[in-house]
N, C-alpha and C positions, 0 to 999 in steps of 0.2 A: 504494500500500500504506500502510495506516494505521500509525503508530508505536505500539509497545506502551507502555502506561502502567502503571507499577507501582503497586500499592496501597500505602498507608502501612503501615509495620511495626506489628504489634500491640504494644501496651504492656502492662506488667504490670497496670496499672489496668484496662485493657479485658478482659484475661483474667479478672481477679477479678470484674468486673461480669458477664461472660458466665457464669461459674460461679454467681454469686448468682442471675442470672435463670433459669438452668436449674433450680436448686433451688426457686425460687419458682413454677415451673410456667408461666412466661411462654412464649408461642408464639414460634416461630422468626421469624415476620414482625415481631412486636413487638421481639424482641431485635435484629434487623437495624435497625429504626428507631431504637432507643435507642442503638445502637452506631455509627450512621451508616455501616453496611456493607450489602452485599447479603446476601440469604438464603444464597446459595451460599458467600459468605465465612464466614458464621457456621457453616454445616455443615462446611466444610473446617477451620476453626480448632478446632471441637469435636473433630473426628476426630483432628487433630494432638495435641490435649491429652488424648485418650482420654476424652472426656466423651460419655456416651450421651445423645442427645436423644430426647425422647418422640416417638412417631409422631403425625402430624396427627390431630386430633380431628374434622376435617371429614368428613361422611358424604355420599356421593353418593345422590341420590334414585333409587330403583329405577324402571326403565322410562322414564327421561327422558334 
């Protein structure tokens, strides 16, 4: 069984950067890259801070 590895605690500076990135229209993937976090971590932190993230702009091609 693998040991659980805790993620680093979010700092106030990271929370502020997350908020700034959301307001600038940055994608979740780019936010994750800039914050050195997973996309899942960004989604969960935004949820905890009651920040609404925009839906993905990627559109699936029809019939493919």
